[in-house]
C-alpha positions in Angstrom: 13.1 -13.7 -20.5 10.3 -12.6 -17.9 8.2 -10.2 -18.7 5.6 -8.0 -16.9 3.1 -6.0 -18.8 0.6 -3.5 -17.0 -2.6 -2.6 -18.3 -5.8 -0.8 -17.9 -4.5 2.7 -16.7 -6.1 6.1 -18.0 -7.9 9.1 -17.4 -10.8 8.9 -14.9 -12.5 11.8 -12.8 -12.2 12.3 -9.1 -14.4 9.1 -7.8 -14.3 7.0 -10.3 -12.9 3.4 -10.2 -10.1 1.8 -12.3 -8.8 -1.7 -12.6 -5.1 -2.7 -13.3 -3.7 -5.6 -14.9 -0.1 -7.2 -14.9 0.4 -10.2 -17.1 3.4 -12.3 -16.3 4.9 -13.5 -19.6 8.3 -16.1 -20.6 9.4 -19.3 -19.3 8.1 -19.2 -15.7 8.6 -21.4 -13.2 7.1 -20.0 -10.1 6.2 -16.4 -8.6 6.4 -15.4 -5.5 5.6 -11.9 -3.8 4.1 -9.5 -6.4 3.0 -5.8 -5.8 2.1 -2.5 -7.5 4.1 0.8 -6.8 3.8 4.2 -8.0 5.4 7.3 -8.7 3.9 10.8 -8.9 5.8 13.4 -10.7 8.8 15.0 -8.2 7.9 12.1 -5.8 9.5 9.0 -4.7 8.3 5.4 -5.6 5.9 4.1 -2.7 4.3 0.9 -2.3 0.8 0.9 -3.2 -0.3 -2.8 -2.4 1.4 -6.2 -2.3 0.3 -9.8 -2.0 2.2 -13.1 -1.5 1.9 -16.2 -3.1 -0.4 -17.4 -0.3 -2.7 -14.5 -1.0 -1.4 -12.0 2.0 -1.8 -8.8 1.4 -0.1 -5.4 2.3 -1.7 -1.9 1.3 0.1 1.5 1.6 -2.0 3.6 4.2 -3.2 6.4 1.6 -5.0 3.6 -0.4 -6.2 1.3 2.5 -10.4 0.8 1.7 -10.2 2.0 -1.5 -7.6 -0.6 -3.6 -7.4 -4.0 -3.6 -4.8 -6.4 -5.0 -5.7 -10.0 -5.9 -3.9 -12.0 -8.1 -4.8 -15.0 -10.4 -2.0 -17.6 -10.0 -3.3 -19.8 -12.7 -3.1 -17.0 -15.3 0.2 -15.2 -13.7 -1.7 -12.3 -13.4 -1.8 -9.4 -11.2 -4.9 -7.1 -10.4 -5.4 -3.9 -8.7 -9.1 -2.6 -8.6 -9.2 1.2 -7.3 -12.1 2.8 -6.5 -13.1 6.4 -5.1 -10.1 7.7 -6.9 -8.9 10.9 -5.9 -6.5 13.2 -7.5 -3.4 12.5 -5.5 -3.9 8.9 -6.9 -2.5 10.2 -10.2 1.1 8.6 -10.8 2.6 5.7 -13.1 2.2 2.4 -11.7 4.6 0.0 -12.1 3.9 -3.7 -11.6 6.6 -5.6 -9.9 7.3 -9.8 -9.0 9.7 -11.9 -7.7 9.7 -14.7 -10.4 11.7 -17.7 -11.1 12.3 -18.5 -14.8 15.2 -20.5 -16.5 18.0 -17.9 -15.4 16.9 -18.4 -11.4 14.7 -15.9 -9.2 14.9 -12.7 -10.8 13.5 -9.0 -9.5 11.2 -7.8 -12.5 9.4 -4.7 -13.2 6.7 -3.6 -15.6 7.2 -0.6 -18.0 4.3 1.1 -16.0 1.2 2.4 -17.1 -0.2 6.2 -16.4 -3.2 7.0 -14.3 -4.5 10.4 -14.1 -7.6 11.1 -11.9 -9.0 14.8 -12.6 -10.5 16.6 -10.1 
């Protein structure tokens, strides 16, 4: 079974930085698009950033210029480098990927990692 496991969340002061990682495991034939989403308390899930298999990126308006998404296809790992963090970036961050495994293509989600930014 294909899984995505996030790491790197934690508590950071406003203005600081964090790097999230998301590792895909299991029998994986191919990975298309991957992305990071977040959900703050009482708010809807929102796109933070996404990257295609070819490396094209998309960012949510609120993180443009501060966050950078990247992927290492050889390691089946997705990253999110976050700079100039603000209190409003506090949320649970989820990794998502369109992954081909033995059962075919699946939309896979990680369990989430908490990011807390103190002001």
